[in-house]
N, CA, C and O atoms as CSV, one atom per row, in Angstrom:
chain,resi,resn,atom,element,x,y,z
A,1,MET,N,N,102.805,104.855,147.303
A,1,MET,CA,C,101.742,105.540,146.596
A,1,MET,C,C,100.438,105.324,147.381
A,1,MET,O,O,100.118,104.205,147.783
A,2,THR,N,N,99.713,106.397,147.582
A,2,THR,CA,C,98.448,106.295,148.315
A,2,THR,C,C,97.364,105.703,147.409
A,2,THR,O,O,97.515,105.690,146.187
A,3,PRO,N,N,96.282,105.219,148.003
A,3,PRO,CA,C,95.193,104.689,147.175
A,3,PRO,C,C,94.657,105.725,146.175
A,3,PRO,O,O,94.339,105.385,145.036
A,4,ALA,N,N,94.562,106.957,146.597
A,4,ALA,CA,C,94.075,108.008,145.694
A,4,ALA,C,C,95.048,108.215,144.535
A,4,ALA,O,O,94.618,108.407,143.398
A,5,GLU,N,N,96.352,108.178,144.807
A,5,GLU,CA,C,97.353,108.331,143.752
A,5,GLU,C,C,97.312,107.149,142.780
A,5,GLU,O,O,97.472,107.324,141.572
A,6,GLU,N,N,97.099,105.957,143.314
A,6,GLU,CA,C,96.990,104.781,142.450
A,6,GLU,C,C,95.776,104.893,141.528
A,6,GLU,O,O,95.845,104.561,140.344
A,7,ILE,N,N,94.673,105.362,142.088
A,7,ILE,CA,C,93.466,105.539,141.278
A,7,ILE,C,C,93.693,106.602,140.212
A,7,ILE,O,O,93.265,106.436,139.070
A,8,ARG,N,N,94.368,107.701,140.576
A,8,ARG,CA,C,94.663,108.745,139.583
A,8,ARG,C,C,95.592,108.213,138.486
A,8,ARG,O,O,95.439,108.568,137.317
A,9,ALA,N,N,96.547,107.370,138.857
A,9,ALA,CA,C,97.443,106.774,137.860
A,9,ALA,C,C,96.653,105.870,136.914
A,9,ALA,O,O,96.893,105.871,135.706
A,10,LEU,N,N,95.716,105.102,137.461
A,10,LEU,CA,C,94.853,104.273,136.616
A,10,LEU,C,C,94.010,105.136,135.680
A,10,LEU,O,O,93.830,104.813,134.506
A,11,ALA,N,N,93.501,106.230,136.219
A,11,ALA,CA,C,92.698,107.143,135.400
A,11,ALA,C,C,93.542,107.742,134.282
A,11,ALA,O,O,93.063,107.877,133.156
A,12,ASP,N,N,94.781,108.100,134.572
A,12,ASP,CA,C,95.678,108.645,133.544
A,12,ASP,C,C,95.920,107.620,132.438
A,12,ASP,O,O,95.916,107.963,131.256
A,13,ARG,N,N,96.131,106.359,132.826
A,13,ARG,CA,C,96.332,105.307,131.819
A,13,ARG,C,C,95.066,105.081,130.991
A,13,ARG,O,O,95.131,104.880,129.779
A,14,ALA,N,N,93.921,105.117,131.663
A,14,ALA,CA,C,92.653,104.946,130.947
A,14,ALA,C,C,92.443,106.089,129.957
A,14,ALA,O,O,91.967,105.869,128.843
A,15,MET,N,N,92.797,107.308,130.361
A,15,MET,CA,C,92.650,108.461,129.477
A,15,MET,C,C,93.597,108.346,128.286
A,15,MET,O,O,93.222,108.684,127.163
A,16,ALA,N,N,94.809,107.876,128.518
A,16,ALA,CA,C,95.762,107.681,127.419
A,16,ALA,C,C,95.254,106.605,126.462
A,16,ALA,O,O,95.371,106.749,125.245
A,17,ASP,N,N,94.691,105.526,127.010
A,17,ASP,CA,C,94.118,104.475,126.159
A,17,ASP,C,C,92.952,105.011,125.344
A,17,ASP,O,O,92.817,104.694,124.162
A,18,ALA,N,N,92.113,105.821,125.972
A,18,ALA,CA,C,90.968,106.401,125.261
A,18,ALA,C,C,91.433,107.294,124.120
A,18,ALA,O,O,90.864,107.265,123.029
A,19,THR,N,N,92.461,108.082,124.372
A,19,THR,CA,C,93.002,108.958,123.330
A,19,THR,C,C,93.551,108.137,122.174
A,19,THR,O,O,93.331,108.467,121.009
A,20,SER,N,N,94.263,107.072,122.498
A,20,SER,CA,C,94.819,106.202,121.463
A,20,SER,C,C,93.708,105.539,120.652
A,20,SER,O,O,93.784,105.487,119.425
A,21,GLU,N,N,92.691,105.037,121.323
A,21,GLU,CA,C,91.559,104.408,120.629
A,21,GLU,C,C,90.831,105.414,119.742
A,21,GLU,O,O,90.435,105.091,118.622
A,22,ARG,N,N,90.660,106.629,120.246
A,22,ARG,CA,C,89.984,107.666,119.465
A,22,ARG,C,C,90.778,107.981,118.201
A,22,ARG,O,O,90.197,108.143,117.128
A,23,GLN,N,N,92.093,108.068,118.321
A,23,GLN,CA,C,92.929,108.335,117.148
A,23,GLN,C,C,92.830,107.188,116.154
A,23,GLN,O,O,92.749,107.409,114.946
A,24,GLY,N,N,92.838,105.959,116.668
A,24,GLY,CA,C,92.686,104.799,115.793
A,24,GLY,C,C,91.349,104.810,115.074
A,24,GLY,O,O,91.271,104.476,113.892
A,25,ALA,N,N,90.301,105.192,115.782
A,25,ALA,CA,C,88.973,105.266,115.164
A,25,ALA,C,C,88.937,106.356,114.103
A,25,ALA,O,O,88.354,106.166,113.036
A,26,ASN,N,N,89.550,107.487,114.387
A,26,ASN,CA,C,89.604,108.567,113.394
A,26,ASN,C,C,90.356,108.115,112.148
A,26,ASN,O,O,89.927,108.386,111.026
A,27,ASP,N,N,91.470,107.431,112.344
A,27,ASP,CA,C,92.237,106.921,111.204
A,27,ASP,C,C,91.408,105.930,110.386
A,27,ASP,O,O,91.448,105.947,109.156
A,28,ALA,N,N,90.656,105.068,111.076
A,28,ALA,CA,C,89.810,104.093,110.380
A,28,ALA,C,C,88.718,104.796,109.579
A,28,ALA,O,O,88.397,104.370,108.469
A,29,LEU,N,N,88.148,105.859,110.123
A,29,LEU,CA,C,87.125,106.615,109.391
A,29,LEU,C,C,87.706,107.254,108.134
A,29,LEU,O,O,87.057,107.281,107.088
A,30,ILE,N,N,88.918,107.763,108.237
A,30,ILE,CA,C,89.569,108.361,107.070
A,30,ILE,C,C,89.816,107.295,106.009
A,30,ILE,O,O,89.552,107.523,104.828
A,31,ARG,N,N,90.320,106.131,106.422
A,31,ARG,CA,C,90.549,105.045,105.461
A,31,ARG,C,C,89.240,104.593,104.826
A,31,ARG,O,O,89.188,104.359,103.618
A,32,ALA,N,N,88.185,104.468,105.624
A,32,ALA,CA,C,86.885,104.053,105.090
A,32,ALA,C,C,86.383,105.063,104.071
A,32,ALA,O,O,85.819,104.683,103.045
A,33,SER,N,N,86.583,106.333,104.342
A,33,SER,CA,C,86.166,107.373,103.405
A,33,SER,C,C,86.944,107.266,102.098
A,33,SER,O,O,86.380,107.460,101.022
A,34,CYS,N,N,88.232,106.960,102.188
A,34,CYS,CA,C,89.045,106.791,100.976
A,34,CYS,C,C,88.556,105.601,100.156
A,34,CYS,O,O,88.457,105.690,98.932
A,35,TYR,N,N,88.248,104.485,100.824
A,35,TYR,CA,C,87.721,103.319,100.109
A,35,TYR,C,C,86.379,103.643,99.461
A,35,TYR,O,O,86.106,103.222,98.337
A,36,GLU,N,N,85.549,104.388,100.171
A,36,GLU,CA,C,84.251,104.765,99.621
A,36,GLU,C,C,84.428,105.651,98.391
A,36,GLU,O,O,83.741,105.464,97.387
A,37,ASP,N,N,85.343,106.613,98.466
A,37,ASP,CA,C,85.620,107.474,97.310
A,37,ASP,C,C,86.103,106.647,96.123
A,37,ASP,O,O,85.670,106.868,94.993
A,38,LYS,N,N,87.001,105.695,96.378
A,38,LYS,CA,C,87.510,104.843,95.302
A,38,LYS,C,C,86.383,104.013,94.701
A,38,LYS,O,O,86.330,103.834,93.484
A,39,ALA,N,N,85.487,103.508,95.535
A,39,ALA,CA,C,84.353,102.731,95.028
A,39,ALA,C,C,83.487,103.585,94.114
A,39,ALA,O,O,83.053,103.120,93.060
A,40,HIS,N,N,83.230,104.830,94.507
A,40,HIS,CA,C,82.434,105.726,93.657
A,40,HIS,C,C,83.139,105.999,92.329
A,40,HIS,O,O,82.495,106.044,91.280
A,41,GLU,N,N,84.452,106.179,92.372
A,41,GLU,CA,C,85.213,106.389,91.136
A,41,GLU,C,C,85.114,105.171,90.224
A,41,GLU,O,O,84.933,105.309,89.014
A,42,LEU,N,N,85.234,103.986,90.802
A,42,LEU,CA,C,85.162,102.765,90.003
A,42,LEU,C,C,83.768,102.552,89.415
A,42,LEU,O,O,83.637,102.102,88.276
A,43,ILE,N,N,82.735,102.871,90.180
A,43,ILE,CA,C,81.365,102.772,89.665
A,43,ILE,C,C,81.172,103.730,88.503
A,43,ILE,O,O,80.590,103.364,87.482
A,44,ALA,N,N,81.663,104.962,88.655
A,44,ALA,CA,C,81.547,105.940,87.569
A,44,ALA,C,C,82.306,105.467,86.335
A,44,ALA,O,O,81.823,105.628,85.214
A,45,LEU,N,N,83.477,104.891,86.528
A,45,LEU,CA,C,84.250,104.377,85.402
A,45,LEU,C,C,83.494,103.249,84.703
A,45,LEU,O,O,83.420,103.217,83.475
A,46,ALA,N,N,82.937,102.332,85.478
A,46,ALA,CA,C,82.173,101.229,84.887
A,46,ALA,C,C,80.974,101.757,84.109
A,46,ALA,O,O,80.673,101.270,83.019
A,47,ASP,N,N,80.296,102.744,84.662
A,47,ASP,CA,C,79.154,103.346,83.959
A,47,ASP,C,C,79.593,103.977,82.646
A,47,ASP,O,O,78.930,103.822,81.620
A,48,ARG,N,N,80.724,104.693,82.684
A,48,ARG,CA,C,81.232,105.341,81.474
A,48,ARG,C,C,81.596,104.316,80.410
A,48,ARG,O,O,81.294,104.497,79.231
A,49,ILE,N,N,82.243,103.242,80.833
A,49,ILE,CA,C,82.623,102.193,79.885
A,49,ILE,C,C,81.377,101.596,79.248
A,49,ILE,O,O,81.329,101.405,78.033
A,50,GLU,N,N,80.379,101.305,80.055
A,50,GLU,CA,C,79.148,100.720,79.513
A,50,GLU,C,C,78.460,101.659,78.528
A,50,GLU,O,O,77.963,101.210,77.495
A,51,ARG,N,N,78.424,102.950,78.832
A,51,ARG,CA,C,77.727,103.914,77.988
A,51,ARG,C,C,78.497,104.272,76.732
A,51,ARG,O,O,77.932,104.265,75.639
A,52,GLU,N,N,79.774,104.584,76.870
A,52,GLU,CA,C,80.509,105.231,75.788
A,52,GLU,C,C,81.602,104.390,75.148
A,52,GLU,O,O,81.877,104.549,73.958
A,53,GLU,N,N,82.228,103.507,75.902
A,53,GLU,CA,C,83.438,102.881,75.397
A,53,GLU,C,C,83.430,101.368,75.544
A,53,GLU,O,O,84.476,100.772,75.802
A,54,ALA,N,N,82.299,100.747,75.390
A,54,ALA,CA,C,82.200,99.307,75.621
A,54,ALA,C,C,83.180,98.526,74.749
A,54,ALA,O,O,83.713,97.508,75.190
A,55,GLY,N,N,83.422,98.975,73.543
A,55,GLY,CA,C,84.308,98.239,72.651
A,55,GLY,C,C,85.739,98.731,72.638
A,55,GLY,O,O,86.576,98.149,71.949
A,56,ARG,N,N,86.048,99.783,73.376
A,56,ARG,CA,C,87.398,100.367,73.325
A,56,ARG,C,C,88.044,100.346,74.701
A,56,ARG,O,O,88.248,101.402,75.300
A,57,ARG,N,N,88.361,99.196,75.199
A,57,ARG,CA,C,88.941,99.071,76.541
A,57,ARG,C,C,90.450,98.901,76.521
A,57,ARG,O,O,91.057,98.738,77.580
A,58,SER,N,N,91.057,98.934,75.382
A,58,SER,CA,C,92.484,98.619,75.298
A,58,SER,C,C,93.359,99.645,76.001
A,58,SER,O,O,94.503,99.338,76.334
A,59,HIS,N,N,92.860,100.852,76.238
A,59,HIS,CA,C,93.702,101.851,76.897
A,59,HIS,C,C,93.662,101.737,78.423
A,59,HIS,O,O,94.294,102.539,79.111
A,60,PHE,N,N,92.935,100.761,78.962
A,60,PHE,CA,C,92.915,100.536,80.399
A,60,PHE,C,C,93.907,99.439,80.752
A,60,PHE,O,O,94.012,98.437,80.046
A,61,ARG,N,N,94.626,99.630,81.837
A,61,ARG,CA,C,95.519,98.582,82.312
A,61,ARG,C,C,94.689,97.468,82.925
A,61,ARG,O,O,93.627,97.707,83.499
A,62,ARG,N,N,95.182,96.270,82.795
A,62,ARG,CA,C,94.503,95.129,83.401
A,62,ARG,C,C,94.810,95.108,84.898
A,62,ARG,O,O,95.962,95.270,85.301
A,63,VAL,N,N,93.791,94.910,85.709
A,63,VAL,CA,C,93.956,94.833,87.155
A,63,VAL,C,C,94.293,93.395,87.519
A,63,VAL,O,O,93.509,92.479,87.270
A,64,VAL,N,N,95.469,93.207,88.112
A,64,VAL,CA,C,95.895,91.871,88.509
A,64,VAL,C,C,95.581,91.653,89.983
A,64,VAL,O,O,95.059,90.605,90.362
A,65,ASN,N,N,95.896,92.632,90.806
A,65,ASN,CA,C,95.640,92.554,92.240
A,65,ASN,C,C,94.311,93.243,92.515
A,65,ASN,O,O,94.116,94.383,92.094
A,66,THR,N,N,93.399,92.583,93.210
A,66,THR,CA,C,92.082,93.167,93.448
A,66,THR,C,C,92.023,94.008,94.713
A,66,THR,O,O,90.948,94.485,95.075
A,67,ASP,N,N,93.133,94.204,95.391
A,67,ASP,CA,C,93.160,95.085,96.547
A,67,ASP,C,C,92.926,96.503,96.050
A,67,ASP,O,O,93.651,96.970,95.172
A,68,LEU,N,N,91.928,97.201,96.591
A,68,LEU,CA,C,91.546,98.527,96.092
A,68,LEU,C,C,92.691,99.530,96.132
A,68,LEU,O,O,92.715,100.474,95.342
A,69,ARG,N,N,93.629,99.337,97.032
A,69,ARG,CA,C,94.738,100.283,97.121
A,69,ARG,C,C,95.685,100.157,95.938
A,69,ARG,O,O,96.481,101.063,95.690
A,70,ASP,N,N,95.616,99.044,95.199
A,70,ASP,CA,C,96.552,98.800,94.111
A,70,ASP,C,C,95.942,98.985,92.729
A,70,ASP,O,O,96.631,98.766,91.733
A,71,ILE,N,N,94.686,99.377,92.634
A,71,ILE,CA,C,94.058,99.535,91.329
A,71,ILE,C,C,94.602,100.788,90.655
A,71,ILE,O,O,94.610,101.871,91.240
A,72,VAL,N,N,95.053,100.626,89.425
A,72,VAL,CA,C,95.580,101.744,88.648
A,72,VAL,C,C,94.773,101.838,87.372
A,72,VAL,O,O,94.610,100.853,86.653
A,73,ILE,N,N,94.268,103.028,87.095
A,73,ILE,CA,C,93.487,103.245,85.882
A,73,ILE,C,C,94.138,104.382,85.119
A,73,ILE,O,O,94.280,105.487,85.643
A,74,ASP,N,N,94.528,104.119,83.897
A,74,ASP,CA,C,95.118,105.161,83.054
A,74,ASP,C,C,94.038,105.878,82.291
A,74,ASP,O,O,94.329,106.794,81.522
């Protein structure tokens, strides 16, 4: 392999790494947006409970796991 071919091979690997990193960053942005949406939903729910249903919480399931992906609200 000539020096120019070796450099082109390195460039190809760098481009593949950049593409992979970009995809990972895009995936992270999507996940962050989902967490942000869930946070807004939870804030709205808390506001509603405080305003309208402070004494009637029995129809909500108790959250055991605090991981946002596992919160279930009926």
